[in-house]
Backbone as XML, in Angstrom:
<?xml version="1.0"?>
<chain id="A" units="angstrom">
  <residue number="1" name="MET">
    <atom name="N" x="-42.321" y="-111.332" z="-2.942"/>
    <atom name="CA" x="-42.389" y="-111.603" z="-1.521"/>
    <atom name="C" x="-41.787" y="-110.429" z="-0.759"/>
  </residue>
  <residue number="2" name="GLU">
    <atom name="N" x="-42.471" y="-110.014" z="0.318"/>
    <atom name="CA" x="-42.010" y="-108.872" z="1.092"/>
    <atom name="C" x="-40.928" y="-109.280" z="2.083"/>
  </residue>
  <residue number="3" name="THR">
    <atom name="N" x="-40.032" y="-108.352" z="2.378"/>
    <atom name="CA" x="-38.999" y="-108.570" z="3.368"/>
    <atom name="C" x="-39.391" y="-107.830" z="4.634"/>
  </residue>
  <residue number="4" name="LEU">
    <atom name="N" x="-39.564" y="-108.572" z="5.719"/>
    <atom name="CA" x="-39.943" y="-107.949" z="6.981"/>
    <atom name="C" x="-38.710" y="-107.399" z="7.674"/>
  </residue>
  <residue number="5" name="GLN">
    <atom name="N" x="-38.876" y="-106.257" z="8.343"/>
    <atom name="CA" x="-37.784" y="-105.577" z="9.029"/>
    <atom name="C" x="-38.161" y="-105.365" z="10.486"/>
  </residue>
  <residue number="6" name="ARG">
    <atom name="N" x="-37.205" y="-104.898" z="11.259"/>
    <atom name="CA" x="-37.445" y="-104.565" z="12.661"/>
    <atom name="C" x="-37.701" y="-103.068" z="12.850"/>
  </residue>
  <residue number="7" name="GLU">
    <atom name="N" x="-37.528" y="-102.268" z="11.807"/>
    <atom name="CA" x="-37.740" y="-100.827" z="11.911"/>
    <atom name="C" x="-38.386" y="-100.298" z="10.634"/>
  </residue>
  <residue number="8" name="TYR">
    <atom name="N" x="-39.407" y="-99.436" z="10.812"/>
    <atom name="CA" x="-40.122" y="-98.839" z="9.696"/>
    <atom name="C" x="-40.299" y="-97.349" z="9.946"/>
  </residue>
  <residue number="9" name="THR">
    <atom name="N" x="-40.537" y="-96.599" z="8.889"/>
    <atom name="CA" x="-40.825" y="-95.180" z="9.027"/>
    <atom name="C" x="-42.308" y="-94.988" z="9.312"/>
  </residue>
  <residue number="10" name="ALA">
    <atom name="N" x="-42.666" y="-93.806" z="9.808"/>
    <atom name="CA" x="-44.068" y="-93.494" z="10.073"/>
    <atom name="C" x="-44.876" y="-93.534" z="8.780"/>
  </residue>
  <residue number="11" name="ARG">
    <atom name="N" x="-44.269" y="-93.140" z="7.688"/>
    <atom name="CA" x="-44.954" y="-93.173" z="6.389"/>
    <atom name="C" x="-45.312" y="-94.607" z="6.009"/>
  </residue>
  <residue number="12" name="GLU">
    <atom name="N" x="-44.360" y="-95.544" z="6.197"/>
    <atom name="CA" x="-44.643" y="-96.955" z="5.906"/>
    <atom name="C" x="-45.728" y="-97.494" z="6.835"/>
  </residue>
  <residue number="13" name="PHE">
    <atom name="N" x="-45.688" y="-97.068" z="8.100"/>
    <atom name="CA" x="-46.697" y="-97.493" z="9.068"/>
    <atom name="C" x="-48.088" y="-97.030" z="8.645"/>
  </residue>
  <residue number="14" name="ASN">
    <atom name="N" x="-48.204" y="-95.772" z="8.197"/>
    <atom name="CA" x="-49.499" y="-95.238" z="7.762"/>
    <atom name="C" x="-49.978" y="-95.886" z="6.465"/>
  </residue>
  <residue number="15" name="ARG">
    <atom name="N" x="-49.056" y="-96.207" z="5.582"/>
    <atom name="CA" x="-49.415" y="-96.777" z="4.286"/>
    <atom name="C" x="-49.865" y="-98.225" z="4.403"/>
  </residue>
  <residue number="16" name="ASP">
    <atom name="N" x="-49.198" y="-99.005" z="5.274"/>
    <atom name="CA" x="-49.490" y="-100.442" z="5.354"/>
    <atom name="C" x="-49.345" y="-100.947" z="6.794"/>
  </residue>
  <residue number="17" name="PRO">
    <atom name="N" x="-50.320" y="-100.652" z="7.661"/>
    <atom name="CA" x="-50.205" y="-101.100" z="9.056"/>
    <atom name="C" x="-50.184" y="-102.617" z="9.204"/>
  </residue>
  <residue number="18" name="SER">
    <atom name="N" x="-50.792" y="-103.352" z="8.278"/>
    <atom name="CA" x="-50.775" y="-104.812" z="8.385"/>
    <atom name="C" x="-49.358" y="-105.358" z="8.174"/>
  </residue>
  <residue number="19" name="LEU">
    <atom name="N" x="-48.536" y="-104.675" z="7.394"/>
    <atom name="CA" x="-47.140" y="-105.072" z="7.220"/>
    <atom name="C" x="-46.399" y="-104.961" z="8.547"/>
  </residue>
  <residue number="20" name="ILE">
    <atom name="N" x="-46.637" y="-103.876" z="9.276"/>
    <atom name="CA" x="-46.000" y="-103.672" z="10.577"/>
    <atom name="C" x="-46.495" y="-104.738" z="11.558"/>
  </residue>
  <residue number="21" name="SER">
    <atom name="N" x="-47.770" y="-105.056" z="11.477"/>
    <atom name="CA" x="-48.350" y="-106.078" z="12.349"/>
    <atom name="C" x="-47.700" y="-107.436" z="12.104"/>
  </residue>
  <residue number="22" name="ARG">
    <atom name="N" x="-47.514" y="-107.802" z="10.856"/>
    <atom name="CA" x="-46.865" y="-109.084" z="10.531"/>
    <atom name="C" x="-45.419" y="-109.107" z="11.030"/>
  </residue>
  <residue number="23" name="ALA">
    <atom name="N" x="-44.726" y="-107.986" z="10.886"/>
    <atom name="CA" x="-43.340" y="-107.920" z="11.349"/>
    <atom name="C" x="-43.275" y="-108.046" z="12.871"/>
  </residue>
  <residue number="24" name="ALA">
    <atom name="N" x="-44.224" y="-107.411" z="13.585"/>
    <atom name="CA" x="-44.244" y="-107.495" z="15.046"/>
    <atom name="C" x="-44.520" y="-108.924" z="15.495"/>
  </residue>
  <residue number="25" name="ARG">
    <atom name="N" x="-45.398" y="-109.638" z="14.793"/>
    <atom name="CA" x="-45.660" y="-111.032" z="15.136"/>
    <atom name="C" x="-44.419" y="-111.890" z="14.919"/>
  </residue>
  <residue number="26" name="ARG">
    <atom name="N" x="-43.667" y="-111.572" z="13.879"/>
    <atom name="CA" x="-42.483" y="-112.377" z="13.572"/>
    <atom name="C" x="-41.328" y="-112.081" z="14.521"/>
  </residue>
  <residue number="27" name="PHE">
    <atom name="N" x="-41.052" y="-110.784" z="14.765"/>
    <atom name="CA" x="-39.887" y="-110.407" z="15.564"/>
    <atom name="C" x="-40.202" y="-110.149" z="17.040"/>
  </residue>
  <residue number="28" name="GLY">
    <atom name="N" x="-41.476" y="-110.021" z="17.396"/>
    <atom name="CA" x="-41.835" y="-109.712" z="18.776"/>
    <atom name="C" x="-42.076" y="-108.236" z="18.994"/>
  </residue>
  <residue number="29" name="SER">
    <atom name="N" x="-41.296" y="-107.388" z="18.328"/>
    <atom name="CA" x="-41.496" y="-105.940" z="18.401"/>
    <atom name="C" x="-40.889" y="-105.275" z="17.163"/>
  </residue>
  <residue number="30" name="VAL">
    <atom name="N" x="-41.447" y="-104.115" z="16.830"/>
    <atom name="CA" x="-40.989" y="-103.346" z="15.671"/>
    <atom name="C" x="-40.954" y="-101.884" z="16.073"/>
  </residue>
  <residue number="31" name="ARG">
    <atom name="N" x="-39.885" y="-101.175" z="15.708"/>
    <atom name="CA" x="-39.794" y="-99.738" z="15.968"/>
    <atom name="C" x="-40.308" y="-98.966" z="14.776"/>
  </residue>
  <residue number="32" name="VAL">
    <atom name="N" x="-41.020" y="-97.871" z="15.068"/>
    <atom name="CA" x="-41.488" y="-96.969" z="14.025"/>
    <atom name="C" x="-40.829" y="-95.618" z="14.280"/>
  </residue>
  <residue number="33" name="THR">
    <atom name="N" x="-40.185" y="-95.065" z="13.256"/>
    <atom name="CA" x="-39.493" y="-93.789" z="13.405"/>
    <atom name="C" x="-40.242" y="-92.681" z="12.681"/>
  </residue>
  <residue number="34" name="ASN">
    <atom name="N" x="-40.102" y="-91.488" z="13.193"/>
    <atom name="CA" x="-40.672" y="-90.299" z="12.565"/>
    <atom name="C" x="-39.541" y="-89.305" z="12.381"/>
  </residue>
  <residue number="35" name="ARG">
    <atom name="N" x="-39.187" y="-89.046" z="11.131"/>
    <atom name="CA" x="-38.064" y="-88.169" z="10.783"/>
    <atom name="C" x="-36.760" y="-88.630" z="11.422"/>
  </residue>
  <residue number="36" name="GLY">
    <atom name="N" x="-36.568" y="-89.935" z="11.431"/>
    <atom name="CA" x="-35.329" y="-90.514" z="11.934"/>
    <atom name="C" x="-35.289" y="-90.745" z="13.435"/>
  </residue>
  <residue number="37" name="GLU">
    <atom name="N" x="-36.270" y="-90.250" z="14.174"/>
    <atom name="CA" x="-36.320" y="-90.419" z="15.621"/>
    <atom name="C" x="-37.333" y="-91.499" z="15.986"/>
  </residue>
  <residue number="38" name="PRO">
    <atom name="N" x="-37.022" y="-92.369" z="16.943"/>
    <atom name="CA" x="-37.994" y="-93.389" z="17.367"/>
    <atom name="C" x="-39.264" y="-92.732" z="17.905"/>
  </residue>
  <residue number="39" name="SER">
    <atom name="N" x="-40.429" y="-93.225" z="17.460"/>
    <atom name="CA" x="-41.682" y="-92.632" z="17.936"/>
    <atom name="C" x="-42.653" y="-93.676" z="18.485"/>
  </residue>
  <residue number="40" name="LEU">
    <atom name="N" x="-42.630" y="-94.893" z="17.965"/>
    <atom name="CA" x="-43.538" y="-95.943" z="18.419"/>
    <atom name="C" x="-42.817" y="-97.280" z="18.473"/>
  </residue>
  <residue number="41" name="VAL">
    <atom name="N" x="-43.337" y="-98.151" z="19.321"/>
    <atom name="CA" x="-42.921" y="-99.552" z="19.312"/>
    <atom name="C" x="-44.193" y="-100.371" z="19.218"/>
  </residue>
  <residue number="42" name="VAL">
    <atom name="N" x="-44.262" y="-101.232" z="18.220"/>
    <atom name="CA" x="-45.421" y="-102.107" z="18.037"/>
    <atom name="C" x="-45.009" y="-103.483" z="18.542"/>
  </residue>
  <residue number="43" name="LEU">
    <atom name="N" x="-45.767" y="-103.980" z="19.554"/>
    <atom name="CA" x="-45.464" y="-105.275" z="20.158"/>
    <atom name="C" x="-46.443" y="-106.330" z="19.708"/>
  </residue>
  <residue number="44" name="ASP">
    <atom name="N" x="-45.972" y="-107.545" z="19.640"/>
    <atom name="CA" x="-46.854" y="-108.685" z="19.458"/>
    <atom name="C" x="-47.651" y="-108.852" z="20.746"/>
  </residue>
  <residue number="45" name="ALA">
    <atom name="N" x="-48.933" y="-109.154" z="20.649"/>
    <atom name="CA" x="-49.803" y="-109.268" z="21.820"/>
    <atom name="C" x="-49.314" y="-110.337" z="22.794"/>
  </residue>
  <residue number="46" name="ALA">
    <atom name="N" x="-48.644" y="-111.356" z="22.323"/>
    <atom name="CA" x="-48.145" y="-112.415" z="23.208"/>
    <atom name="C" x="-47.046" y="-111.907" z="24.134"/>
  </residue>
  <residue number="47" name="ARG">
    <atom name="N" x="-46.295" y="-110.890" z="23.724"/>
    <atom name="CA" x="-45.214" y="-110.353" z="24.557"/>
    <atom name="C" x="-45.701" y="-109.340" z="25.569"/>
  </residue>
  <residue number="48" name="PHE">
    <atom name="N" x="-46.850" y="-108.720" z="25.329"/>
    <atom name="CA" x="-47.308" y="-107.625" z="26.174"/>
    <atom name="C" x="-47.548" y="-108.006" z="27.628"/>
  </residue>
  <residue number="49" name="PRO">
    <atom name="N" x="-48.242" y="-109.119" z="27.942"/>
    <atom name="CA" x="-48.506" y="-109.426" z="29.360"/>
    <atom name="C" x="-47.249" y="-109.545" z="30.212"/>
  </residue>
  <residue number="50" name="SER">
    <atom name="N" x="-46.216" y="-110.156" z="29.701"/>
    <atom name="CA" x="-44.995" y="-110.308" z="30.499"/>
    <atom name="C" x="-44.336" y="-108.959" z="30.750"/>
  </residue>
  <residue number="51" name="LEU">
    <atom name="N" x="-44.429" y="-108.037" z="29.800"/>
    <atom name="CA" x="-43.860" y="-106.709" z="30.007"/>
    <atom name="C" x="-44.720" y="-105.884" z="30.951"/>
  </residue>
  <residue number="52" name="ALA">
    <atom name="N" x="-46.040" y="-105.980" z="30.811"/>
    <atom name="CA" x="-46.952" y="-105.185" z="31.631"/>
    <atom name="C" x="-46.961" y="-105.650" z="33.080"/>
  </residue>
  <residue number="53" name="GLU">
    <atom name="N" x="-46.771" y="-106.929" z="33.318"/>
    <atom name="CA" x="-46.812" y="-107.474" z="34.672"/>
    <atom name="C" x="-45.440" y="-107.506" z="35.326"/>
  </residue>
  <residue number="54" name="GLY">
    <atom name="N" x="-44.449" y="-106.972" z="34.649"/>
    <atom name="CA" x="-43.108" y="-106.992" z="35.230"/>
    <atom name="C" x="-42.503" y="-108.377" z="35.213"/>
  </residue>
  <residue number="55" name="GLY">
    <atom name="N" x="-42.696" y="-109.122" z="34.132"/>
    <atom name="CA" x="-42.185" y="-110.473" z="34.034"/>
    <atom name="C" x="-40.675" y="-110.545" z="34.058"/>
  </residue>
  <residue number="56" name="SER">
    <atom name="N" x="-39.998" y="-109.472" z="33.680"/>
    <atom name="CA" x="-38.541" y="-109.449" z="33.698"/>
    <atom name="C" x="-38.057" y="-108.937" z="35.049"/>
  </residue>
  <residue number="57" name="PRO">
    <atom name="N" x="-36.994" y="-109.506" z="35.579"/>
    <atom name="CA" x="-36.479" y="-108.997" z="36.845"/>
    <atom name="C" x="-35.849" y="-107.615" z="36.663"/>
  </residue>
  <residue number="58" name="SER">
    <atom name="N" x="-35.913" y="-106.805" z="37.689"/>
    <atom name="CA" x="-35.303" y="-105.477" z="37.632"/>
    <atom name="C" x="-33.788" y="-105.620" z="37.747"/>
  </residue>
  <residue number="59" name="LEU">
    <atom name="N" x="-33.081" y="-104.548" z="37.482"/>
    <atom name="CA" x="-31.626" y="-104.566" z="37.601"/>
    <atom name="C" x="-31.223" y="-104.865" z="39.040"/>
  </residue>
  <residue number="60" name="LEU">
    <atom name="N" x="-31.918" y="-104.282" z="39.998"/>
    <atom name="CA" x="-31.621" y="-104.527" z="41.410"/>
    <atom name="C" x="-31.819" y="-105.998" z="41.767"/>
  </residue>
  <residue number="61" name="GLN">
    <atom name="N" x="-32.907" y="-106.606" z="41.286"/>
    <atom name="CA" x="-33.147" y="-108.025" z="41.562"/>
    <atom name="C" x="-32.069" y="-108.891" z="40.937"/>
  </residue>
  <residue number="62" name="THR">
    <atom name="N" x="-31.651" y="-108.548" z="39.741"/>
    <atom name="CA" x="-30.618" y="-109.324" z="39.057"/>
    <atom name="C" x="-29.287" y="-109.233" z="39.787"/>
  </residue>
  <residue number="63" name="LEU">
    <atom name="N" x="-28.912" y="-108.024" z="40.211"/>
    <atom name="CA" x="-27.628" y="-107.856" z="40.882"/>
    <atom name="C" x="-27.614" y="-108.442" z="42.289"/>
  </residue>
  <residue number="64" name="SER">
    <atom name="N" x="-28.771" y="-108.467" z="42.956"/>
    <atom name="CA" x="-28.808" y="-108.981" z="44.319"/>
    <atom name="C" x="-28.970" y="-110.503" z="44.377"/>
  </residue>
  <residue number="65" name="SER">
    <atom name="N" x="-29.255" y="-111.130" z="43.252"/>
    <atom name="CA" x="-29.407" y="-112.588" z="43.241"/>
    <atom name="C" x="-28.037" y="-113.250" z="43.163"/>
  </residue>
  <residue number="66" name="ASP">
    <atom name="N" x="-28.002" y="-114.527" z="43.481"/>
    <atom name="CA" x="-26.758" y="-115.288" z="43.367"/>
    <atom name="C" x="-26.579" y="-115.705" z="41.913"/>
  </residue>
  <residue number="67" name="ALA">
    <atom name="N" x="-25.982" y="-114.827" z="41.143"/>
    <atom name="CA" x="-25.825" y="-115.078" z="39.718"/>
    <atom name="C" x="-24.548" y="-115.877" z="39.451"/>
  </residue>
  <residue number="68" name="ASP">
    <atom name="N" x="-24.531" y="-116.615" z="38.349"/>
    <atom name="CA" x="-23.373" y="-117.414" z="37.964"/>
    <atom name="C" x="-22.143" y="-116.547" z="37.711"/>
  </residue>
  <residue number="69" name="TRP">
    <atom name="N" x="-22.345" y="-115.366" z="37.119"/>
    <atom name="CA" x="-21.208" y="-114.512" z="36.789"/>
    <atom name="C" x="-20.519" y="-113.998" z="38.040"/>
  </residue>
  <residue number="70" name="ASP">
    <atom name="N" x="-21.203" y="-114.020" z="39.189"/>
    <atom name="CA" x="-20.652" y="-113.513" z="40.439"/>
    <atom name="C" x="-19.492" y="-114.380" z="40.934"/>
  </residue>
  <residue number="71" name="GLU">
    <atom name="N" x="-19.451" y="-115.643" z="40.536"/>
    <atom name="CA" x="-18.406" y="-116.549" z="40.993"/>
    <atom name="C" x="-17.043" y="-116.214" z="40.397"/>
  </residue>
  <residue number="72" name="ASP">
    <atom name="N" x="-17.007" y="-115.445" z="39.313"/>
    <atom name="CA" x="-15.740" y="-115.083" z="38.687"/>
    <atom name="C" x="-14.971" y="-114.043" z="39.500"/>
  </residue>
  <residue number="73" name="ILE">
    <atom name="N" x="-15.657" y="-113.320" z="40.380"/>
    <atom name="CA" x="-15.022" y="-112.252" z="41.142"/>
    <atom name="C" x="-14.564" y="-112.831" z="42.476"/>
  </residue>
  <residue number="74" name="VAL">
    <atom name="N" x="-13.256" y="-112.802" z="42.693"/>
    <atom name="CA" x="-12.686" y="-113.370" z="43.916"/>
    <atom name="C" x="-11.859" y="-112.291" z="44.590"/>
  </residue>
  <residue number="75" name="GLY">
    <atom name="N" x="-12.073" y="-112.082" z="45.889"/>
    <atom name="CA" x="-11.263" y="-111.143" z="46.650"/>
    <atom name="C" x="-11.628" y="-109.689" z="46.380"/>
  </residue>
  <residue number="76" name="GLU">
    <atom name="N" x="-10.809" y="-108.809" z="46.917"/>
    <atom name="CA" x="-11.001" y="-107.377" z="46.777"/>
    <atom name="C" x="-10.070" y="-106.830" z="45.695"/>
  </residue>
  <residue number="77" name="PRO">
    <atom name="N" x="-10.498" y="-105.832" z="44.965"/>
    <atom name="CA" x="-9.589" y="-105.219" z="43.985"/>
    <atom name="C" x="-8.490" y="-104.440" z="44.715"/>
  </residue>
  <residue number="78" name="PRO">
    <atom name="N" x="-7.326" y="-104.284" z="44.075"/>
    <atom name="CA" x="-6.252" y="-103.542" z="44.735"/>
    <atom name="C" x="-6.653" y="-102.074" z="44.937"/>
  </residue>
  <residue number="79" name="ARG">
    <atom name="N" x="-6.201" y="-101.503" z="46.036"/>
    <atom name="CA" x="-6.521" y="-100.107" z="46.331"/>
    <atom name="C" x="-5.707" y="-99.187" z="45.421"/>
  </residue>
  <residue number="80" name="LEU">
    <atom name="N" x="-6.342" y="-98.133" z="45.005"/>
    <atom name="CA" x="-5.693" y="-97.127" z="44.175"/>
    <atom name="C" x="-5.047" y="-96.111" z="45.093"/>
  </residue>
  <residue number="81" name="GLN">
    <atom name="N" x="-3.791" y="-95.801" z="44.859"/>
    <atom name="CA" x="-3.092" y="-94.838" z="45.695"/>
    <atom name="C" x="-3.007" y="-93.515" z="44.951"/>
  </residue>
  <residue number="82" name="LEU">
    <atom name="N" x="-3.470" y="-92.467" z="45.595"/>
    <atom name="CA" x="-3.421" y="-91.130" z="45.018"/>
    <atom name="C" x="-2.398" y="-90.292" z="45.768"/>
  </residue>
  <residue number="83" name="PHE">
    <atom name="N" x="-1.618" y="-89.556" z="45.035"/>
    <atom name="CA" x="-0.652" y="-88.654" z="45.639"/>
    <atom name="C" x="-1.079" y="-87.238" z="45.314"/>
  </residue>
  <residue number="84" name="LEU">
    <atom name="N" x="-1.320" y="-86.451" z="46.336"/>
    <atom name="CA" x="-1.762" y="-85.071" z="46.154"/>
    <atom name="C" x="-0.575" y="-84.137" z="46.320"/>
  </residue>
  <residue number="85" name="ARG">
    <atom name="N" x="-0.550" y="-83.104" z="45.526"/>
    <atom name="CA" x="0.491" y="-82.090" z="45.667"/>
    <atom name="C" x="-0.161" y="-80.725" z="45.520"/>
  </residue>
  <residue number="86" name="SER">
    <atom name="N" x="0.476" y="-79.736" z="46.026"/>
    <atom name="CA" x="-0.089" y="-78.394" z="45.937"/>
    <atom name="C" x="0.092" y="-77.852" z="44.525"/>
  </residue>
  <residue number="87" name="VAL">
    <atom name="N" x="-0.792" y="-76.959" z="44.150"/>
    <atom name="CA" x="-0.740" y="-76.361" z="42.828"/>
    <atom name="C" x="-0.099" y="-74.993" z="42.940"/>
  </residue>
  <residue number="88" name="ASP">
    <atom name="N" x="0.940" y="-74.778" z="42.176"/>
    <atom name="CA" x="1.603" y="-73.473" z="42.180"/>
    <atom name="C" x="0.919" y="-72.555" z="41.197"/>
  </residue>
  <residue number="89" name="ALA">
    <atom name="N" x="0.579" y="-71.353" z="41.639"/>
    <atom name="CA" x="-0.138" y="-70.403" z="40.779"/>
    <atom name="C" x="0.796" y="-69.623" z="39.922"/>
  </residue>
</chain>
């Protein structure tokens, strides 16, 4: 029985693309590396529409929404006091 992974080499991808396809279906996405550097991401077709249509909120949308974590921050942080002095040459 084969063990599916989340990352494969380009050589493994070329040798057995159906293995990469099965792994992408199981995990949602699989990275393919070439000489240790990421070169491809193989996605399951079910995940693609949500990524292509912007199904995930942007960072700006997330930060500007009324998020639950925002309730933990109360008041203003204390001001940092800096003391400047001249530099003797």
